[in-house]
ROKOL-609981 format. One record per residue (C-alpha): residue in three letters; x, y, z. Coordinates in Angstrom, 3 decimals, padded with zeros to 6 digits. Last residue first. Layout:
! residues N
ALA|X|Y|Z .
...
END
This chain:
! residues 177
PRO|025.968|-083.783|016.868 .
THR|022.848|-081.724|014.721 .
VAL|020.625|-079.516|016.627 .
GLU|017.131|-078.899|015.693 .
ALA|015.667|-075.973|017.895 .
GLY|013.801|-077.279|020.690 .
ALA|016.193|-075.853|023.674 .
ASN|016.980|-072.732|021.430 .
ASP|012.879|-070.866|021.912 .
ALA|013.515|-071.157|026.051 .
VAL|017.262|-069.701|025.608 .
ASP|015.275|-066.869|023.849 .
ASP|016.462|-065.963|020.184 .
ALA|019.041|-063.569|019.432 .
ASP|018.346|-060.878|017.881 .
GLY|020.561|-059.745|014.717 .
LEU|023.664|-057.789|013.222 .
SER|025.825|-059.061|010.305 .
ILE|029.557|-058.347|010.017 .
ASP|031.597|-058.655|006.825 .
PRO|034.957|-058.312|008.655 .
PHE|035.505|-062.341|009.296 .
LEU|038.941|-062.913|010.478 .
GLU|041.516|-060.488|009.248 .
ALA|045.123|-059.992|010.539 .
ASN|046.177|-056.819|012.365 .
VAL|049.782|-056.843|012.037 .
LEU|052.977|-057.420|014.822 .
SER|055.838|-057.368|013.097 .
ALA|059.032|-060.142|013.234 .
ALA|058.210|-061.165|009.445 .
VAL|054.685|-061.390|010.596 .
VAL|052.916|-061.652|014.109 .
ALA|048.993|-061.670|014.302 .
PRO|046.813|-059.466|016.369 .
TYR|043.356|-060.707|015.506 .
ARG|040.766|-058.966|013.039 .
ARG|036.887|-058.541|012.859 .
VAL|035.731|-061.114|015.431 .
THR|037.214|-059.273|017.834 .
ASP|036.152|-055.603|016.962 .
MET|032.555|-056.648|016.685 .
VAL|032.784|-058.521|020.359 .
THR|034.252|-055.203|021.626 .
ILE|030.962|-052.731|019.875 .
LEU|028.543|-055.468|021.110 .
THR|029.991|-055.357|024.593 .
GLN|030.120|-051.602|024.707 .
TYR|026.559|-051.395|023.922 .
GLU|025.630|-053.364|026.899 .
VAL|023.568|-056.919|026.481 .
ASP|020.031|-056.518|027.343 .
ALA|017.988|-057.420|024.593 .
GLU|020.284|-060.776|023.683 .
SER|022.793|-060.513|020.952 .
LEU|022.981|-062.203|017.571 .
LEU|026.298|-061.504|015.404 .
ASN|026.389|-063.043|011.901 .
ILE|029.209|-063.462|010.530 .
GLU|030.747|-062.963|006.607 .
LYS|034.490|-063.031|005.475 .
LYS|034.412|-066.723|004.236 .
ASP|037.518|-067.619|002.179 .
LYS|038.680|-070.626|004.827 .
PHE|035.489|-070.941|006.424 .
VAL|035.073|-074.273|004.961 .
PRO|038.491|-074.955|004.851 .
ASN|038.701|-075.001|008.273 .
LYS|041.356|-072.322|009.823 .
LYS|038.854|-069.878|010.009 .
ILE|037.614|-071.929|012.458 .
ASP|040.275|-072.367|015.052 .
GLN|041.023|-068.330|014.515 .
LEU|037.355|-067.778|015.430 .
THR|038.206|-069.952|018.418 .
LEU|041.338|-067.998|019.507 .
SER|039.300|-064.844|018.969 .
LEU|036.455|-065.636|021.455 .
GLY|038.598|-067.355|023.793 .
LYS|040.152|-063.615|023.981 .
TYR|037.432|-062.224|024.616 .
ASP|035.995|-064.435|027.328 .
TYR|033.248|-062.125|028.968 .
GLU|033.719|-060.934|032.243 .
ASN|032.064|-062.469|035.578 .
ALA|035.254|-064.176|037.015 .
ILE|035.399|-065.988|033.444 .
LYS|031.883|-065.725|031.554 .
PRO|030.872|-068.819|029.373 .
LEU|032.108|-069.506|025.874 .
THR|030.350|-072.269|024.049 .
ALA|031.793|-073.502|020.867 .
LEU|030.645|-075.268|017.574 .
ALA|026.431|-075.486|018.456 .
GLU|025.218|-076.941|015.203 .
THR|022.171|-075.289|013.576 .
GLN|020.570|-076.689|010.618 .
GLU|019.015|-075.044|007.715 .
GLN|021.058|-076.680|005.463 .
TYR|024.173|-075.777|006.913 .
THR|023.886|-073.404|010.129 .
ARG|027.136|-072.619|012.480 .
SER|027.377|-071.921|015.919 .
ILE|029.164|-069.434|018.369 .
VAL|027.782|-069.540|021.655 .
PHE|029.032|-066.627|023.631 .
GLU|028.335|-066.546|027.953 .
ASP|026.399|-065.157|030.741 .
ALA|024.112|-062.568|029.514 .
ARG|023.955|-064.012|025.936 .
ILE|025.972|-062.908|022.719 .
THR|025.276|-065.276|019.906 .
VAL|028.328|-065.753|017.110 .
ASP|026.784|-066.983|014.023 .
LEU|028.329|-068.850|011.071 .
THR|026.768|-069.048|007.680 .
VAL|027.045|-072.271|005.591 .
ASP|026.031|-072.116|002.190 .
GLU|028.165|-074.221|-000.338 .
PRO|025.496|-076.794|-000.084 .
ASN|022.977|-073.918|-001.941 .
VAL|019.690|-074.410|000.043 .
ASN|016.949|-073.595|-002.199 .
VAL|013.728|-072.199|-000.415 .
PRO|010.703|-071.928|-003.164 .
GLY|008.787|-068.411|-002.307 .
PRO|009.161|-066.086|000.950 .
GLN|012.305|-064.885|002.504 .
ASN|013.120|-066.229|005.720 .
GLY|015.842|-064.018|006.999 .
ASN|019.231|-062.704|006.000 .
PRO|021.208|-061.027|008.291 .
LEU|021.066|-057.214|008.022 .
ARG|024.172|-055.678|007.080 .
LEU|026.738|-053.820|008.728 .
ASP|029.409|-051.098|007.320 .
LEU|031.238|-049.782|010.172 .
VAL|032.068|-046.200|010.558 .
ALA|034.980|-044.356|012.496 .
VAL|034.807|-041.155|013.481 .
GLN|037.281|-038.709|013.175 .
SER|037.121|-035.329|014.961 .
PHE|038.844|-032.402|013.170 .
VAL|041.955|-031.096|014.806 .
MET|042.252|-026.914|013.928 .
ASN|045.794|-026.242|013.051 .
MET|045.353|-025.709|009.481 .
LEU|041.867|-023.405|010.007 .
LEU|044.143|-021.622|013.025 .
VAL|047.340|-020.600|010.753 .
PRO|044.693|-019.459|007.900 .
VAL|042.686|-017.137|010.838 .
LEU|045.545|-015.742|012.063 .
VAL|047.479|-014.040|008.776 .
ILE|044.365|-012.516|007.191 .
MET|043.305|-011.855|010.690 .
LEU|046.444|-009.912|011.407 .
ASN|046.172|-007.772|008.366 .
MET|042.817|-006.435|009.030 .
PHE|044.001|-005.553|012.518 .
SER|046.715|-003.513|011.158 .
THR|044.494|-001.983|008.132 .
VAL|041.778|-000.973|011.332 .
ASN|042.519|003.027|011.247 .
LEU|039.719|004.986|013.477 .
GLU|039.986|008.494|012.261 .
ALA|039.328|010.680|015.356 .
GLU|037.031|013.816|014.573 .
GLN|038.590|016.835|015.022 .
GLN|037.498|019.344|017.859 .
PRO|037.891|022.989|017.265 .
ARG|039.990|024.359|019.910 .
LYS|038.255|026.111|022.530 .
HIS|039.947|029.328|023.756 .
ARG|040.152|030.101|027.028 .
ARG|039.967|033.644|028.390 .
MET|041.881|034.460|031.159 .
END
């Protein structure tokens, strides 16, 4: 028996249905995609000693929070004299963030600091990054109850970062009672 070979026809590829699927699927996937959100905090450098004549404005009072290995030190500088307002040692080997917030809330009630929004964070070199971030969050705002709802009240949102002086250097600093 003789076999007859049929002529082979080339198969035609139909991609129309696949293209329709892609046209619908791509926008749906893009709409459902979660974009990562990054919180950005505007920081400033503290004002250093600037060359030229030094004119101290009597209204110019700066508030500093120094983050040391074993404590927070809250101080103010007025007319080039620094005064320690509070020292908050670690409690059970943990920083006292609640005490820091309460102390800053009390300072904010002072008429000198009522309208002030600037604060300087001075940290030692060995302070952990997470500690610095938590202190920034603590000095910016605090939870408060207003009209039976919980809101974030503003403390000192304009944060400047700097390096803390060594403890040995601070011993000879001029401090007013």
